[in-house]
N, C-alpha and C positions, 0 to 999 in steps of 0.2 A: 603577509597574505598576498597569494599570487595574483596578479592581474594578469588577464587574456585577451588580447586583442583580437584573435581568431578563435574565437572557440570551437566552431565546427572543424577545423582542420587541425587542430592542434590540442583534441581530448587526451590523447594517450601520455601525452607530459605536464597533464594536471597531476598536483602533488597527492592528492587523496582519490582513494575506487574504495570499490566494496562489491562483491558479487552477491546480488541479493537473492536471486532464485539459482541455486547451480544448474550451470548445464544450459542456462536460458538467458538471464539478465545482469547486467551491471551497468554500475553508475561511475563515472568519473566527476570529480569537483576539484574546485578551489577551495571547497571549505569544508572543514573535519567534520561540524557539526550541521544538519540541517533542520534546525528548529520545527518539531512536529511532524517531521517525515516517518510513516507508521512502518517503512520496511527494515531500518535499522536505526540503531540509536547513536553509533558514531562511525564515519568511513576510517579507511586504514591507510596509512603512507605507501606510494606507489613502491612497488620494488624495482630496485636499480635495473634487474635485467627484466627485458621484455618476455624472456622465456620462464620466469618466475609467475607470470602474471595469469591469474586464470582465465579461461577463454569463455566467453558467452556469445553466443550470436547475436544479441540484443543489448544495445548498449544506449545511454544516455548521458548528458552531460549537464553539468549545474555550474557556471561558473561567475566569476567576478568581472565586469567590463564597465570601468568608467571612461564617458565619454565628457561630451558637455554637462557638466553639473548644474549650470545656472539653472534656476527656477523657471516656470512659464507662468508669468503675471497673470494670464487670461483662464487658466484653471488646467483641467484634465487636457491631455492631448494623446491622439492616437496617429501612429504615423506607420507608413508601409515603407520599406526601405530594402531593396533587391527583393530577396526571399524571406525576409524577417518582419516580424511585427513588434513594435516598440509603443509601449504605455508610459508615460510620463506625468506622475502624480505631485505638484506643486507640495511643499510642506511650509506654508505661509510663504515670504519672499527669501527665506534663508537657501535652501536647497530642495532638489525633487528625489521623490521615489524613482528610479527609475528599472522597468524591468522589460525583457525581451524574448520572443520566442522564434527561432530560427530552425528551418526545415533545409538542409541542403543536401543534394544529389551525393551520396557516396560517404554522410557524415552522421553522427546521431543527432537526433530530435537534442535542441540545445535551449535550456532557459539559461539567460544572463542576465543578471542585477547590479548594480552598482553599490557601494559600499554602504550608502546610507539605508538603501532598502535591506541589506544585509543587515545592519545593525538595528533598525526600526521595525522591520516588519514580522515580527513576531506572532502576530494575530492576524486573524481575517477581519478586515473591515471593509465593508462596502467593496468596492471594485480592488482594493488592495489585498491580494490572498498571501499569507504567509508563506515562505519560502519552503517550507516544507511542505504546503499545500499545492502548491507550484511542482515540485520535484514530484509529488505522487500523481497529478494529473498528468505530467509529462511521461510518468511511467506507464500510466494507463494506455493513455494514447499510442506508445509504441508497441507497447503488449499487443494491443486489439490489430493494429496493423500487420501484426505477423504471425496471425492465428493463435493467441494468447489470450486470456481473461485472468484479473485477480476477482476472486470471490472473496465477500464478506462474511466470512465463515471458519469454523474450525473442522479439522479433519484427522484423522488417525485410520492405521492398519492393522490387523491382526489375525492370525491365521489365516490368510488369504481374502479376507474380506476388508476392502477399504470403502471408510464410510465418511462424508461431509455432514458436517453438522450445520445445520443454518438457525438463526436466529435473532433476534434484536439484542442489543446491548442488555448486559446483566439478565439474560436469561438463564445462562449455566453452562455456556458451550466450552467455556476456559475450565470450570471446575470440573464438570464431566468428562471433559478430554484428558486431563492431569490424572484422574483417580485411576482411568484404565492404563496410561501410559506408567505409574507408579506401582498400582496394584496387579495388572495382568501383562505388564511388560508391551504392552502396546507401544507403536512407534508413532511418532508425531507429523504432521504437515505443518500445522500451525494452530494457533487458539483463536485467531482473529482474523488472518489473512491468509487465503490458500491462493495458489496459480493451477490454470487447466489449460488444455489445448483442447478441449470438448471431448477428450477421450481418457487422458490420464490426468491425475492431481500431483502437483510439483511443491515441494517444501518451500516455505519463506523460514528459515532458521534464524533470522535476525532481527525479527520482531520484538518489540518488548512486551514482555509478557504479562496479561492483565490478571494477577492473584489479587486476593486479600490482603491486608496489612499482616495478618496474623499469620501467613504462610510464606511471607519475602524474608529470605534468609540475610540477617546482616541488619544492626543497627541502623548503620545510615539508611541502606535501602528500606526499613520499614520506615523510617521518619519522612523520607520522601515520599513513599508510596500512600501513607498515612495524609502529609499533604494535598497529594493529588486528588483524593476522596472529599477533601473539606474543601479546598481553595480552587475558586474555578479557573480554567487555564492555567493552573500551576506549570503545567509542563512546558508553557512557552515563555517562560520568562522565570523559574524557579530553578537551582540546583538540581540535578537527578544523580540518583543511582539505580538505574533499572537493569533488570534481569531479562535478557531474551531467553527465546525459547531452547535454544541451543545450550545456553550457560545454565540453566535451570535442568533440564533432563539428562543433558550430556549428549554428545556428539551421535554418539550409538543409538539414542533412541531417536533420530530424525530419520524421518521415512524415506524410501528411495521411490522415484515415481513409479505409479503403478495405475491400472484402470481403475478406475471409481466402481463400486456395486451397489452403492447405496446413498441415496441422498435422503436424510432425516430431520424436519423443521421441527424444531422444539417452540413449543408455544405453553406458556404458564398459564396455568387454569384451574379452577377449584374441582374441574370435573375430570376425571381420566380417562383416556383413550387413546387407541392406538387403531391407524389405520393406513391403508393405502391410498393415495390419490392420483388422480388422473395427471396425464403428462401437460396439459396446458396449465392445470392448477397450481404445478410444481413449478414450470417455466416462470410465469406470473410472481409467485412467490419469491423466486430466486432473483428474478430480476429487480422486485421490490426492496429484496435486503441488499442489493448492492446501491441501487439509489439512495438507500439510507444512510449509507458511509461514503460513498464517492461523489464527486464535483466536477468531474472534466466536463460533463455537458454543460456547466455553469460558468465553467472559466471564462473571465473575461477578457483573459489575453490571449486565449484559444478561439474564441468566438470573434474578439476583433479581427485575427487573421483570416480568418473563415471569408469574413465582412468584406475586407481591403483587400485581399488577393485572390477572391470569387472561388475558394476552395471549399471541401465537406467534410473537417476532418472531423468534426463533433457528428454528424449524421453516418459519415461512415463508420465511427466507433462504434454509436450506438446499434447500429446495425451487425456490425462484428460482433461485440458482445449479446445480443439477442442470439446469434447464430450458433456461437460457442456455448453458451449455456442452454439452447434447445439439443445441441448435439449430447451434451453431458446427460441430460434429463432423460433423453431417448434409449442409452444403454444402461441407467441405472432401474433399479427398485426404488419407489418414491413413496415416503413415509412421513406420516402426520403423528406425533407422538403430544398430545397435551395433559397436563399435568404441573407437578412439582419434581425439582434435581432428582429427588430420590427414585421417584418413579420412573424419570429419564434413565436413569442409570441401570434400575431393574430391567427395563424396555431393551434397552441398547447393548446388555450384557447378552440378552436372547439373539439380538440380530449378529451379534460377534460370534457368539458361539454357534448359529445357524441352528436353533434351537425353532 
């Protein structure tokens, strides 16, 4: 495992990388797998030639950095060091879990953790966030600083209409989006995460697909998908074989960036109804959906950085997210569909066919 003593300055030499949002965002890392990271299941080895490395204007880095590993007997320690903020959490008197947030001019935002943190922080407990959650929050902050936002939503495009599907987990976003991809030939942006700049939607093709066990191809994948549904936090410690959006539907079924035409809010209900909703209501619902999924505004490491360095990363990010969401809502037709999945599909088909 690579140790990096100058993470912000040497991220391009890290052994693993992945373009998370084509043409927008890439990640560089000391680690091949970031447990619990929703934007991809595994990273790829860095090409030998810089010419072979995909270009993305927004970059982040997650690295291993072992400094003084002696635990802090007095308890958790927060420390500002130059442009970075460091949290050290003692594990008894044996060792400590160290995490650092670094923002440096001309370098990507970086999370650095020690080897103990990488081995043990697979779950978020108290002020110790899992490595995957740290990486997700880092990505959120980096995107929002550059005018992009991640959305907790599915999205597809068909015959010139590009639709964002918003709903809580297990509402039916994935099932609905996949049916239109498989039965009508619609192209997908994602089934749970989609990126936007307030005008266009951008695909997140490497997210792990949230599909029922009986729809998962391959015995190993079926077994691990079943384990995920019945064992709490399985993805944080159990072996996995998960399919990404791109792997499941094929690269040609991944959509290209396109302006959003409709935002559709799906809510399960015994009563079926479809109606247009006001922009203020749509903005509030889309913001609420994001708050259910994302945690950057509660991240103790980033909040400590704001406190110790007198910065406003969290408030600035929240304002940027609201601004991007507002722009997206302003240009779109905003529709609420209440009912069950079969009704969702029938109503969405009318929207896609512009009936």
